[in-house]
OpenMM code with the backbone's topology and positions (N, CA, C; nanometers):
from openmm import Vec3, app, unit

residues = "UNK UNK UNK UNK UNK UNK UNK UNK UNK UNK UNK UNK UNK UNK UNK UNK UNK UNK UNK UNK UNK UNK UNK UNK UNK UNK UNK UNK UNK UNK UNK UNK UNK UNK UNK UNK UNK UNK UNK UNK UNK UNK UNK UNK UNK UNK UNK UNK UNK UNK UNK UNK UNK UNK UNK UNK UNK UNK UNK UNK UNK".split()
positions = [
    Vec3(-3.6601, -1.1464, -0.8718),
    Vec3(-3.6534, -1.2808, -0.9071),
    Vec3(-3.5258, -1.3642, -0.8621),
    Vec3(-3.4367, -1.2782, -0.8685),
    Vec3(-3.2891, -1.3406, -0.8427),
    Vec3(-3.2933, -1.4170, -0.7104),
    Vec3(-3.3847, -1.3727, -0.5965),
    Vec3(-3.3926, -1.4361, -0.4720),
    Vec3(-3.4416, -1.5819, -0.4770),
    Vec3(-3.5287, -1.5759, -0.5755),
    Vec3(-3.5942, -1.7259, -0.6245),
    Vec3(-3.4973, -1.8175, -0.6951),
    Vec3(-3.4250, -1.7523, -0.7845),
    Vec3(-3.3407, -1.8680, -0.8776),
    Vec3(-3.2298, -1.8980, -0.7918),
    Vec3(-3.1847, -1.8502, -0.6862),
    Vec3(-3.0593, -1.8654, -0.5848),
    Vec3(-3.1203, -1.9723, -0.4910),
    Vec3(-3.2555, -2.0308, -0.4933),
    Vec3(-3.2766, -2.1268, -0.4256),
    Vec3(-3.2110, -2.2666, -0.5216),
    Vec3(-3.2153, -2.2374, -0.6557),
    Vec3(-3.1606, -2.3671, -0.7225),
    Vec3(-3.0191, -2.3561, -0.7453),
    Vec3(-2.9535, -2.2099, -0.7692),
    Vec3(-2.8241, -2.1751, -0.8016),
    Vec3(-2.7650, -2.0942, -0.7296),
    Vec3(-2.7076, -2.1297, -0.5834),
    Vec3(-2.6507, -2.0597, -0.5039),
    Vec3(-2.5512, -1.9615, -0.5665),
    Vec3(-2.5118, -1.8235, -0.4641),
    Vec3(-2.4112, -1.7303, -0.5069),
    Vec3(-2.3041, -1.7957, -0.5141),
    Vec3(-2.2332, -1.7742, -0.6203),
    Vec3(-2.0856, -1.8511, -0.5889),
    Vec3(-2.0681, -1.9673, -0.6885),
    Vec3(-2.1794, -2.0362, -0.7041),
    Vec3(-2.1809, -2.1697, -0.7863),
    Vec3(-2.1267, -2.1485, -0.9310),
    Vec3(-2.0454, -2.2275, -0.9858),
    Vec3(-1.9672, -2.2178, -1.0982),
    Vec3(-2.0777, -2.2624, -1.2061),
    Vec3(-2.1363, -2.1726, -1.2939),
    Vec3(-2.2401, -2.2042, -1.3604),
    Vec3(-2.1720, -2.2990, -1.4892),
    Vec3(-2.0520, -2.3249, -1.4849),
    Vec3(-2.0006, -2.4352, -1.6118),
    Vec3(-2.0552, -2.5445, -1.5757),
    Vec3(-2.0807, -2.5984, -1.4452),
    Vec3(-2.1148, -2.7239, -1.4051),
    Vec3(-2.2674, -2.7277, -1.3875),
    Vec3(-2.3401, -2.6631, -1.4347),
    Vec3(-2.4863, -2.6842, -1.4537),
    Vec3(-2.5262, -2.7298, -1.5924),
    Vec3(-2.5984, -2.8511, -1.5939),
    Vec3(-2.6724, -2.8908, -1.6859),
    Vec3(-2.7938, -2.8484, -1.7437),
    Vec3(-2.8041, -2.8294, -1.9129),
    Vec3(-2.9500, -2.8092, -1.9614),
    Vec3(-3.0469, -2.8578, -1.8655),
    Vec3(-3.0586, -2.9853, -1.8323),
    Vec3(-3.1705, -3.0420, -1.7144),
    Vec3(-3.1874, -2.9925, -1.6185),
    Vec3(-3.0646, -2.9163, -1.5166),
    Vec3(-3.0855, -2.8396, -1.3967),
    Vec3(-3.1691, -2.7223, -1.4361),
    Vec3(-3.1424, -2.6480, -1.5384),
    Vec3(-3.1875, -2.5258, -1.5547),
    Vec3(-3.3702, -2.5450, -1.5955),
    Vec3(-3.3849, -2.6470, -1.6804),
    Vec3(-3.5221, -2.6921, -1.7333),
    Vec3(-3.5712, -2.7237, -1.5871),
    Vec3(-3.5491, -2.7925, -1.5017),
    Vec3(-3.6088, -2.7887, -1.3673),
    Vec3(-3.6367, -2.6902, -1.2842),
    Vec3(-3.5503, -2.6148, -1.2705),
    Vec3(-3.5572, -2.5027, -1.2010),
    Vec3(-3.6722, -2.4077, -1.2589),
    Vec3(-3.6521, -2.3812, -1.4101),
    Vec3(-3.7707, -2.2923, -1.4829),
    Vec3(-3.8795, -2.3569, -1.4483),
    Vec3(-3.8996, -2.5103, -1.4570),
    Vec3(-4.0418, -2.5490, -1.4320),
    Vec3(-4.0865, -2.5305, -1.3154),
    Vec3(-4.0105, -2.5423, -1.2138),
    Vec3(-4.0588, -2.5214, -1.0861),
    Vec3(-4.1035, -2.3711, -1.0382),
    Vec3(-4.0161, -2.2699, -1.0943),
    Vec3(-4.0616, -2.1439, -1.0690),
    Vec3(-4.1776, -2.0958, -1.1785),
    Vec3(-4.1944, -2.1504, -1.2835),
    Vec3(-4.2885, -2.1090, -1.3526),
    Vec3(-4.4228, -2.1753, -1.3471),
    Vec3(-4.4369, -2.2842, -1.2304),
    Vec3(-4.5638, -2.3409, -1.1820),
    Vec3(-4.5816, -2.3131, -1.0143),
    Vec3(-4.5175, -2.2410, -0.9801),
    Vec3(-4.5293, -2.2190, -0.8279),
    Vec3(-4.6339, -2.1005, -0.8040),
    Vec3(-4.7376, -2.1172, -0.7632),
    Vec3(-4.8378, -1.9812, -0.7293),
    Vec3(-4.7489, -1.8862, -0.6903),
    Vec3(-4.8407, -1.7375, -0.7505),
    Vec3(-4.7672, -1.6200, -0.6676),
    Vec3(-4.8814, -1.5205, -0.6499),
    Vec3(-4.8587, -1.4835, -0.5224),
    Vec3(-4.9443, -1.3756, -0.4485),
    Vec3(-4.9872, -1.2482, -0.5392),
    Vec3(-4.8771, -1.2235, -0.6089),
    Vec3(-4.9124, -1.1086, -0.6869),
    Vec3(-4.9736, -1.1692, -0.8303),
    Vec3(-5.0173, -1.2538, -0.8482),
    Vec3(-5.0824, -1.2879, -0.9579),
    Vec3(-5.2182, -1.3652, -0.8994),
    Vec3(-5.2628, -1.3379, -0.7926),
    Vec3(-5.3853, -1.3961, -0.7372),
    Vec3(-5.3636, -1.5326, -0.7142),
    Vec3(-5.2389, -1.5943, -0.6728),
    Vec3(-5.2100, -1.7135, -0.6401),
    Vec3(-5.2323, -1.8225, -0.7639),
    Vec3(-5.2129, -1.7503, -0.8991),
    Vec3(-5.1931, -1.8147, -0.9918),
    Vec3(-5.0839, -1.8279, -1.0372),
    Vec3(-5.0215, -1.9412, -1.1137),
    Vec3(-4.8735, -1.9881, -1.1310),
    Vec3(-4.8554, -1.8697, -1.2649),
    Vec3(-4.7211, -1.8191, -1.2751),
    Vec3(-4.6951, -1.7520, -1.4075),
    Vec3(-4.7318, -1.8027, -1.5522),
    Vec3(-4.7203, -1.9644, -1.5577),
    Vec3(-4.7599, -2.0232, -1.6560),
    Vec3(-4.9126, -1.9969, -1.6776),
    Vec3(-4.9746, -1.9945, -1.5787),
    Vec3(-5.1315, -1.9879, -1.6067),
    Vec3(-5.1772, -1.8243, -1.6500),
    Vec3(-5.0921, -1.7550, -1.5806),
    Vec3(-5.1042, -1.6145, -1.6331),
    Vec3(-5.0643, -1.5903, -1.7874),
    Vec3(-4.9638, -1.6524, -1.8247),
    Vec3(-4.9152, -1.6389, -1.9542),
    Vec3(-5.0478, -1.7100, -2.0538),
    Vec3(-5.0744, -1.8102, -2.0166),
    Vec3(-5.1893, -1.8868, -2.0950),
    Vec3(-5.3032, -1.8125, -2.1190),
    Vec3(-5.3454, -1.7332, -2.0003),
    Vec3(-5.4813, -1.6539, -1.9946),
    Vec3(-5.4512, -1.5433, -2.0801),
    Vec3(-5.3404, -1.4773, -2.0824),
    Vec3(-5.2980, -1.3745, -2.1803),
    Vec3(-5.3029, -1.3900, -2.3095),
    Vec3(-5.2666, -1.5210, -2.3491),
    Vec3(-5.2577, -1.5649, -2.4747),
    Vec3(-5.4044, -1.5829, -2.5261),
    Vec3(-5.4765, -1.6644, -2.4443),
    Vec3(-5.6198, -1.6795, -2.4932),
    Vec3(-5.6928, -1.5545, -2.4970),
    Vec3(-5.6528, -1.4547, -2.4290),
    Vec3(-5.6997, -1.3387, -2.4150),
    Vec3(-5.7010, -1.2659, -2.5530),
    Vec3(-5.5829, -1.2757, -2.6223),
    Vec3(-5.5579, -1.2018, -2.7251),
    Vec3(-5.5316, -1.3047, -2.8468),
    Vec3(-5.6204, -1.3820, -2.8577),
    Vec3(-5.6315, -1.4928, -2.9636),
    Vec3(-5.7253, -1.5570, -2.9658),
    Vec3(-5.7636, -1.6154, -3.1081),
    Vec3(-5.8791, -1.6760, -3.1171),
    Vec3(-5.8559, -1.8192, -3.0970),
    Vec3(-5.7712, -1.8948, -3.0700),
    Vec3(-5.7230, -1.9926, -3.0374),
    Vec3(-5.6802, -2.0475, -2.8968),
    Vec3(-5.7840, -2.1198, -2.8516),
    Vec3(-5.7673, -2.1676, -2.7004),
    Vec3(-5.6586, -2.2544, -2.6785),
    Vec3(-5.5536, -2.2356, -2.5978),
    Vec3(-5.4478, -2.3130, -2.5590),
    Vec3(-5.4557, -2.3851, -2.4173),
    Vec3(-5.4115, -2.4983, -2.3752),
    Vec3(-5.4418, -2.5892, -2.2845),
    Vec3(-5.2938, -2.6175, -2.2304),
    Vec3(-5.2924, -2.6503, -2.1387),
    Vec3(-5.1718, -2.6956, -2.0497),
    Vec3(-5.1702, -2.8362, -2.0019),
] * unit.nanometer
topology = app.Topology()
chain = topology.addChain("A")
for resn in residues:
    res = topology.addResidue(resn, chain)
    for name in ("N", "CA", "C"):
        topology.addAtom(name, app.Element.getBySymbol(name[0]), res)
């Protein structure tokens, strides 16, 4: 995962200058990017599926 986060926050970057908005933006992009390891589903899709599988309540994104 470190390689992915480096796309948004390069090595040596001063983290004191990173805003909450920038972190949220990177988080949203990473969690909504399809992954081969998940059968080209996004991490969010896999997470929602696991919640629905273990619960009686259906969640929607």
